[in-house]
Every structure is written in structure tokens, then in C-alpha cells.
C-alpha positions as CSV (number, residue, x, y, z in Angstrom):
1,M,-95.4,-59.0,-36.8
2,S,-97.2,-62.2,-37.8
3,F,-95.5,-65.3,-38.9
4,P,-97.3,-67.6,-41.4
5,L,-95.9,-70.8,-39.8
6,F,-98.1,-70.2,-36.7
7,R,-101.2,-70.4,-38.7
8,L,-100.6,-74.1,-39.4
9,P,-102.3,-76.7,-37.2
10,H,-100.5,-77.7,-34.0
11,L,-99.3,-81.1,-35.3
12,A,-98.1,-79.6,-38.6
13,I,-96.0,-77.1,-36.6
14,I,-94.3,-79.8,-34.7
15,V,-93.5,-81.7,-37.9
16,V,-92.1,-78.6,-39.5
17,F,-89.8,-77.9,-36.5
18,K,-88.5,-81.5,-36.4
19,N,-87.4,-81.2,-40.0
20,L,-85.6,-77.9,-39.8
21,S,-81.8,-77.8,-39.6
22,H,-80.1,-76.4,-36.5
23,E,-79.1,-73.3,-38.5
24,A,-82.7,-72.7,-39.7
25,L,-84.0,-73.2,-36.2
26,F,-81.5,-70.7,-34.9
27,I,-82.5,-68.0,-37.5
28,L,-86.2,-68.7,-36.9
29,S,-85.8,-68.4,-33.2
30,I,-84.7,-64.7,-33.5
31,S,-87.0,-63.8,-36.4
32,T,-90.0,-62.9,-34.2
33,I,-90.7,-62.8,-30.5
34,K,-93.7,-65.0,-31.0
35,A,-91.5,-67.7,-32.7
36,K,-89.0,-67.6,-29.9
37,H,-91.5,-68.0,-27.1
38,S,-93.4,-70.7,-28.9
39,M,-90.3,-72.7,-29.6
40,I,-89.2,-72.5,-26.0
41,R,-92.5,-73.1,-24.3
42,T,-94.4,-75.6,-26.5
43,Y,-93.4,-76.6,-30.0
44,L,-89.7,-77.2,-30.1
45,P,-88.6,-80.7,-29.0
46,E,-86.3,-80.9,-26.1
47,Q,-83.2,-81.9,-28.1
48,Y,-83.5,-78.8,-30.3
49,K,-83.8,-76.2,-27.6
50,T,-80.1,-75.6,-27.3
51,A,-79.0,-77.1,-30.7
52,H,-75.2,-76.9,-31.1
53,F,-74.8,-74.2,-28.4
54,H,-75.2,-76.1,-25.2
55,L,-71.4,-76.7,-24.9
56,C,-70.7,-73.1,-23.9
57,T,-70.3,-72.7,-20.1
58,L,-69.3,-69.1,-19.9
59,I,-70.2,-65.9,-21.8
60,K,-67.8,-63.0,-21.5
61,V,-69.2,-59.6,-22.4
62,I,-66.6,-57.0,-23.4
63,T,-67.2,-53.3,-24.3
64,D,-64.5,-51.2,-26.0
65,N,-64.1,-47.6,-27.0
66,D,-66.5,-48.0,-29.9
67,P,-70.0,-47.0,-28.6
68,C,-71.6,-49.1,-31.3
69,H,-69.8,-52.3,-30.5
70,F,-70.7,-55.0,-28.0
71,R,-69.0,-58.3,-28.0
72,I,-69.8,-61.6,-26.4
73,F,-67.2,-64.3,-26.2
74,G,-68.2,-67.9,-25.5
75,L,-65.4,-69.6,-23.5
76,N,-64.7,-73.1,-22.3
77,T,-66.3,-74.7,-25.3
78,E,-65.4,-78.2,-26.5
79,S,-66.4,-77.8,-30.1
80,W,-68.4,-75.5,-32.4
81,P,-70.2,-75.9,-35.7
82,K,-68.1,-75.0,-38.7
83,E,-70.5,-72.6,-40.3
84,A,-70.8,-68.9,-39.2
85,I,-74.4,-67.8,-38.9
86,K,-75.5,-64.3,-39.9
87,C,-78.8,-62.9,-38.8
88,S,-80.7,-59.8,-38.0
89,I,-82.5,-58.7,-34.8
90,G,-85.2,-56.2,-35.6
91,K,-83.4,-53.3,-37.2
92,E,-80.1,-54.1,-35.5
93,L,-77.5,-56.1,-37.5
94,A,-75.9,-59.0,-35.7
95,A,-73.1,-61.3,-36.9
96,V,-73.0,-64.5,-34.9
97,H,-69.7,-66.3,-35.4
98,Q,-70.2,-69.7,-33.8
99,T,-66.9,-71.0,-35.0
100,M,-65.1,-68.6,-32.8
101,G,-67.6,-69.0,-30.0
102,Q,-68.5,-65.4,-30.0
103,M,-71.3,-63.0,-30.9
104,D,-70.6,-59.5,-32.3
105,F,-73.4,-57.0,-32.1
106,Y,-73.0,-53.6,-33.9
107,W,-75.7,-50.9,-33.7
108,S,-75.8,-47.3,-34.8
109,H,-78.0,-44.6,-33.1
110,A,-79.9,-47.4,-31.4
111,D,-81.6,-47.4,-28.0
112,F,-79.1,-49.0,-25.6
113,H,-81.8,-50.7,-23.7
114,L,-83.2,-52.3,-26.9
115,A,-79.7,-53.5,-27.9
116,I,-79.1,-55.0,-24.5
117,S,-82.4,-56.7,-24.5
118,S,-81.8,-58.1,-28.0
119,F,-78.5,-59.8,-27.2
120,I,-79.6,-61.1,-23.8
121,S,-82.5,-62.8,-25.5
122,Q,-80.0,-64.1,-28.1
123,M,-77.8,-65.6,-25.3
124,V,-80.8,-67.4,-23.7
125,I,-81.7,-69.0,-26.9
126,S,-78.2,-69.9,-28.1
127,W,-76.7,-71.3,-24.8
128,N,-78.1,-73.4,-22.1
129,C,-78.0,-71.5,-18.8
130,P,-74.9,-69.4,-19.6
131,K,-72.8,-67.9,-16.9
132,V,-72.1,-64.2,-17.5
133,S,-68.8,-62.5,-17.0
134,V,-68.7,-58.7,-17.5
135,T,-65.5,-56.8,-18.3
136,F,-65.4,-53.0,-17.9
137,G,-62.7,-51.3,-20.0
138,G,-62.1,-48.1,-21.9
139,F,-64.7,-45.3,-21.3
140,Y,-67.6,-47.5,-20.5
141,D,-70.5,-45.9,-18.7
142,F,-71.4,-47.6,-15.4
143,T,-75.0,-46.5,-15.9
144,H,-75.4,-49.1,-18.6
145,F,-74.8,-51.8,-16.0
146,S,-78.2,-51.4,-14.3
147,I,-79.8,-51.9,-17.7
148,L,-77.7,-55.1,-18.2
149,M,-78.7,-56.3,-14.7
150,E,-82.4,-55.7,-15.4
151,E,-82.3,-57.8,-18.6
152,L,-80.3,-60.6,-16.9
153,K,-82.9,-60.8,-14.1
154,R,-85.7,-60.8,-16.6
155,N,-84.1,-63.9,-18.2
156,N,-83.2,-65.6,-14.8
157,L,-79.4,-65.1,-15.4
158,E,-76.8,-64.1,-12.9
159,I,-73.3,-62.5,-13.2
160,E,-70.6,-65.0,-12.5
161,S,-67.7,-62.5,-12.4
162,I,-66.9,-58.9,-13.1
163,Y,-63.5,-57.6,-14.3
164,I,-62.6,-53.9,-14.1
165,L,-59.6,-52.9,-16.1
166,K,-57.3,-49.9,-15.7
167,N,-59.0,-46.6,-16.4
168,E,-57.9,-43.3,-14.9
169,L,-61.4,-41.8,-15.5
170,Y,-63.3,-44.0,-13.1
171,G,-62.6,-41.7,-10.2
172,T,-65.3,-41.8,-7.4
173,K,-67.7,-43.5,-9.8
174,L,-66.2,-46.8,-8.9
175,E,-67.1,-46.8,-5.2
176,T,-70.5,-45.4,-6.0
177,F,-71.0,-48.2,-8.4
178,F,-70.2,-50.8,-5.8
179,L,-72.5,-49.2,-3.2
180,E,-75.4,-49.0,-5.6
181,C,-75.0,-52.5,-7.3
182,K,-75.8,-54.9,-4.5
183,E,-76.1,-57.7,-7.1
184,I,-72.3,-58.0,-7.3
185,T,-71.9,-61.0,-5.0
186,S,-69.7,-63.5,-6.8
187,K,-66.2,-62.7,-8.2
188,L,-64.8,-59.2,-8.6
189,S,-61.4,-58.6,-10.2
190,I,-60.0,-55.0,-10.3
191,D,-56.8,-53.6,-11.8
192,S,-55.4,-51.6,-8.9
193,E,-53.6,-49.2,-11.2
194,I,-56.9,-47.3,-11.5
195,D,-56.4,-43.9,-9.9
196,S,-55.8,-44.3,-6.1
197,F,-58.8,-46.5,-5.3
198,F,-56.9,-49.0,-3.1
199,K,-54.7,-46.4,-1.5
200,T,-57.8,-44.6,-0.2
201,R,-59.7,-45.7,2.9
202,H,-63.2,-47.0,2.4
203,S,-66.0,-47.8,4.8
204,R,-65.9,-51.5,5.8
205,G,-68.7,-53.5,4.3
206,F,-69.2,-51.3,1.2
207,L,-68.1,-54.3,-0.9
208,R,-69.3,-57.8,-0.2
209,V,-68.3,-60.4,-2.7
210,K,-67.3,-64.1,-2.4
211,E,-64.0,-63.6,-4.2
212,L,-62.1,-60.3,-4.6
213,E,-59.0,-60.2,-6.8
214,I,-56.7,-57.1,-6.9
215,R,-54.3,-57.1,-9.8
216,N,-51.1,-55.0,-10.2
217,C,-51.2,-54.1,-6.5
218,S,-48.6,-51.8,-5.0
219,W,-50.7,-51.1,-1.8
220,A,-54.2,-52.0,-0.6
221,F,-56.0,-51.4,2.7
222,I,-57.1,-55.0,3.0
223,E,-59.1,-54.4,6.2
224,D,-61.6,-52.4,4.2
225,F,-62.6,-55.6,2.3
226,M,-63.0,-58.0,5.2
227,E,-66.7,-58.6,4.4
228,C,-65.5,-60.6,1.4
229,R,-65.0,-64.3,1.7
230,S,-61.7,-64.5,-0.2
231,I,-59.1,-61.9,-1.2
232,K,-56.3,-62.5,-3.7
233,I,-53.6,-59.8,-4.3
234,E,-51.1,-59.8,-7.1
235,C,-48.1,-57.8,-6.0
236,V,-46.4,-55.5,-8.5
237,N,-43.9,-52.8,-7.3
238,I,-45.3,-53.3,-3.8
239,E,-44.4,-50.6,-1.3
240,A,-41.8,-51.5,1.3
241,N,-44.0,-51.0,4.4
242,F,-46.7,-53.3,3.0
243,G,-45.1,-56.2,4.8
244,A,-45.5,-54.5,8.2
245,Y,-49.1,-53.6,7.2
246,I,-49.9,-57.3,6.5
247,N,-48.5,-58.3,9.9
248,N,-50.8,-55.7,11.6
249,F,-53.7,-56.8,9.4
250,I,-53.3,-60.4,10.5
251,R,-53.4,-59.3,14.1
252,K,-56.6,-57.4,13.6
253,W,-58.1,-60.3,11.7
254,M,-57.3,-62.8,14.4
255,N,-59.1,-60.7,17.0
256,D,-62.2,-60.2,14.9
257,F,-64.4,-63.1,15.7
258,E,-67.3,-61.8,13.5
259,C,-65.2,-61.3,10.3
260,K,-66.5,-63.3,7.3
261,L,-63.1,-63.4,5.6
262,E,-61.8,-66.9,5.2
263,I,-58.6,-66.7,3.1
264,V,-56.1,-64.1,1.8
265,T,-53.7,-65.0,-1.0
266,I,-50.8,-62.7,-2.0
267,T,-48.8,-63.7,-5.1
268,N,-45.4,-62.5,-6.0
269,C,-44.9,-61.6,-2.3
270,P,-41.5,-59.9,-1.8
271,F,-41.4,-60.2,2.0
272,N,-39.8,-63.1,4.0
273,F,-41.8,-65.2,6.4
274,E,-40.3,-63.6,9.5
275,Q,-41.5,-60.1,8.4
276,I,-45.1,-61.4,7.9
277,T,-45.3,-63.5,11.1
278,H,-43.3,-61.3,13.5
279,R,-44.6,-61.7,17.1
280,L,-47.9,-63.2,15.9
281,S,-47.6,-66.3,18.1
282,G,-47.0,-64.4,21.3
283,K,-49.2,-62.9,24.0
284,G,-52.9,-63.0,23.5
285,Q,-53.1,-66.4,21.7
286,S,-54.0,-69.5,23.7
287,R,-51.6,-71.7,21.7
288,S,-49.5,-71.6,18.6
289,V,-47.9,-74.5,16.7
290,E,-44.9,-74.2,14.4
291,V,-45.6,-76.4,11.3
292,G,-42.5,-75.8,9.4
293,D,-39.9,-73.2,8.3
294,N,-42.4,-71.3,6.2
295,S,-45.6,-72.1,7.9
296,L,-47.2,-71.1,11.2
297,K,-50.5,-72.4,12.7
298,I,-52.1,-70.3,15.4
299,K,-55.0,-71.4,17.5
300,R,-57.4,-68.6,18.3
301,K,-59.4,-68.3,21.6
302,D,-62.6,-69.5,19.9
303,G,-60.9,-72.7,18.8
304,K,-60.4,-71.8,15.2
305,H,-56.9,-71.8,13.6
306,F,-55.0,-69.5,11.4
307,L,-52.6,-71.2,9.0
308,I,-50.0,-68.9,7.5
309,T,-47.7,-70.3,4.7
310,L,-45.2,-68.8,2.3
311,I,-44.2,-71.1,-0.5
312,E,-42.5,-69.9,-3.7
313,R,-43.5,-66.2,-3.1
314,V,-47.2,-67.1,-2.6
315,L,-48.4,-66.1,0.9
316,K,-51.6,-67.7,2.2
317,I,-53.4,-66.8,5.4
318,E,-56.3,-69.2,6.0
319,L,-58.9,-69.4,8.7
320,I,-59.4,-73.1,9.5
321,F,-62.6,-74.2,11.3
322,F,-61.1,-77.2,13.1
């Protein structure tokens, strides 16, 4: 598809771009692939490359039960232009509502790969280096994730965080998904009400992320996730013997000098401090120091310290490197 503007002399093209409004530039940028690349690489002055859209620091991608609906929310914005811009991408209709800081893409009987490619390109043009957060919900097919990752890599984008909502139909697909998608390295948040995922033992190391969050947790084998840097657990209807399990888990963690885990945070913790720290400062440790009524600092044989605190039902177990 040719575009008459690009038949103009080079200098004339620059003049035309400088006199276009932000809205016109935005619509022009998605009218043809050639226009987009020319604007980004050569013709478009630096101040126009992101136009009004550079304030967005996070993009949240949400799918729902409608197979023809994909929504992108722009969060953490300071201000947005008042007008809503409507445009088309090829044969696919897109309504871009910048006032709300979101993009809604609807397609019918379209190739999923084409749709993904379209809105990723749109994101790259509209926002400056967006951080991508993906939420899985409803009956979303995990196979689409690989297509999403392919397009993100193509545009030099990474996933900032992943949220997996409650869904009884995930089954064994969830662990397979984690094993196959090594790109998941930042933040992962999972609703623990999904089937029996956290009540089932998993091979240690199958999940390696910087930050793991487990919401609505009644039980979790924390030791299966010790390759993560940080674990946060939100207790809801927690099982009575979970307190004893935490105590045993801390013992195992203290004796594992190769473990990468640095901090475990448990919110809404129903157990008292004595249950959690029972006999932790005894035999096998070179020295332990009582810091307060609800805190305990234990020095490990390698010189590192474990600091355990329970304040207002928030339990923290931290590995301190001094």
C-alpha cells in the first residue's frame, strides 16, 4: 500500500510532519507500515515520537470471556488528552480511548497473530517504552501467550508482571505453562483458589521469578518455590497446621546455603510469634539474638542472619547479608 506523502521531497516531508497535530500524527502512524517506520526512524522530530502518550508507565493487558475482545489499560498516568481517537488497523477496528488511558481492540474471525501484532505495534507507537502486565482470566488459552511473547520480543518489550486469576479449568496446564515459558522472570501473582495447585507438590526450580505473590491462600508448599527471590502470601481461611509447616520451612531454609530466596512475607497471619519461632534459636545455630517481643534475629553458620518479625498480623522472614 503506497502513501502519497512519501513521494514528496525529503525536506517537504519534514515540514509536513512538523505542521501536523498530535492526533493527525497518531492516525498517520498506524495508517501504513511504511509511514510508521519512516516516522520512527527518520522523519518525525524527536518531540513528536511519543506525542501525548509518554506519560504512561504501565500497560495492563486483560482478556475476558469474549474471544473477540482484547483490552489494554494504561495505568499510572498523570494526564491524558481530552479527545478520544478512533482509528483502524488494516481490516481490524480499533477504538483508542486516550481519555481513559486504555485501548480497546475488537476483531471478528481474525487471525490472532495478526491482532496481537497490530496492538503491540500500536503500543510501541503510542507509549514510550511501556511496561507490560498480563492478566489471565476467564477461559483464556495459554497457547496465545507464546504469540504475545514473540511480538513483545520483536519490539524489544518485556513483561513486567503476570496475574493469574481464579479459574477451575486451568488444571495441569498451569504448571506446563510455567515450565515452557522461561521468559517469566519478574513478578507473578496467582490466585491460589485455582484447583489444588498450591496443595500439590511440585519439583523445586520449576518456577524462578523475582517476586511471587500467592493470593487467597489456605495452604502452600513454600519450599517448592525457593528458587524465587521473594514470596508474598495472603492468608485466607488458612489451615490450622500451616503454622507448624512455616516453622519447619524456616528450619529448612536456614540450613540451605545455596537457596536464592531472600524474603517471605505472610499477610493476615493468624498464628502467634511463638508458634512460628518455636525452637528456632536452639541447637545447630552458632548464635541467636532476641530483638524484641515479636522479632527474632538468628545468625547462621555462614555469617548471614535471619530476621523474623510479626507486626500487626504481617509475618516477615528475611535473609540479611550482614
